[in-house]
Residue, then its C-alpha position, 0 to 999 in steps of 0.5 A: x499499500x502507498x506510503x502516502x496513506x496515513x499510518x496504522x494507529x492514525x487517530x479516526x478524527x485525523x484519518x477522516x480529515x485526511x480522506x475529506x481533504x484528500x478526496x472531497x465529494x469522492x469520499x463518503x461515510x456509508x452507515x446503517x445508523x448503528x452506534x459505530x457508524x453514528x460515531x463516524x457521522x458525527x466526527x465527520x460532520x464536525x470536520x465538514x458539513x459537506x461530507x457525503x452520507x450513504x445508506x442502503x435502503x434495502x427495501x426491508x429496513x425496520x421502521x425505526x431505521x427510517x425514524x432514525x434517518x429523519x433524526x439525523x437529517x433534522x439533528x445534523x441538517x444534512x442530506x442522506x443519499x439513499x441507495x436502493x436495489x434495482x427494482x427489476x432484480x428484486x422483482x426477478x429474485x422474489x419471483x423465483x425464490x419468494x419474498x422470505x427467500x433468506x430462511x430457505x438457506x445460506x445460499x438464498x440469505x446471501x443472494x438476497x443480500x447480493x441483490x438488496x445490499x452488495x450490487x447497490x452498493x458496488x453501483x454507487x461506489x463507482x462515483x467514490x475514491x474512497x468510503x468509511x465504515x463503522x467496522x470494529x475487530x472485537x465485533x465478530x471472529x470474521x472482523x479481527x483482521x480488519x484494517x483501518x486502511x485498505x484497498x478493495x477493488x480499486x477503492x480505499x476502504x476506512x475502517x477508522x474505528x477498527x481498533x476502538x472498543x465497544x466501550x470507547x464508542x459508548x464513551x464518544x456518543x455520550x460524551x457528544x450526545x449522538x442520537x442512537x438508533x431506537x432499536x438498541x433500547x429493545x435489546x439489538x446490539x446489532x441492526x439490519x433488515x427487520x426480518x433478518x434482525x432480533x434482539x439478543x439475550x445476555x451473554x450472546x454475541x454482538x452479532x448473534x442477532x443477525x440471521x440467528x437460525x443459521x447456526x453454522x454461517x458467518x454473520x456477514x452480508x457480503x459487504x465486508x466479508x468474502x465468503x468462499x467454498x460451496x456457499x458462494x459458488x451456489x450464490x453465484x448460480x442464483x444471482x446469474x438465474x436472477x440477472x438471466x430472468x431480468x435481462 
């Protein structure tokens, strides 16, 4: 990686300031308005109110997430760019597999994530040179090696909070009176689409409430993790069938 990139251990605010200065409107914060994403959003807006904020509107979000988006718009007086899936792809997918295909198996769930999350985000990222996400290494085993700065498909992907603990996140939110997603108060430590997210019990991990019916599957949608092996090959086949139906 180029030595012109910030060094490992650069504080989050400094990393964001560098990205904003370096890339301008070709840099954005991508967030689903969970705690980590709100920390980044708050930091970035304090640095430059013109920073772009992107979110995925999958069509299956809980109502509380839309409420949160409105709170963010009003509190920070910013626009939130809503990224939506291609309607014809969704139509083909649910026609072939049903509206709740994700309960049918890991490949079907990952297909839904591909159509509603991964592909729409990839299309949007074509407008950017760099983007920031709220990943932390302690969130799950699949995120233990997350780098604060990485290159992915020709884009610079920043995870400014990679080394932060959940305590640091909570302390920042409290100190700066950052708005909190209403589902946290109902026991949701991780928030995604409505059907695929539930509250967790004491002692369960942060990602335990995501796709909880998948006992052995990784708790990732494909945005931040590249699955390998049979599951991904099956997803590729299912996605190709959807795209062919949409042709």
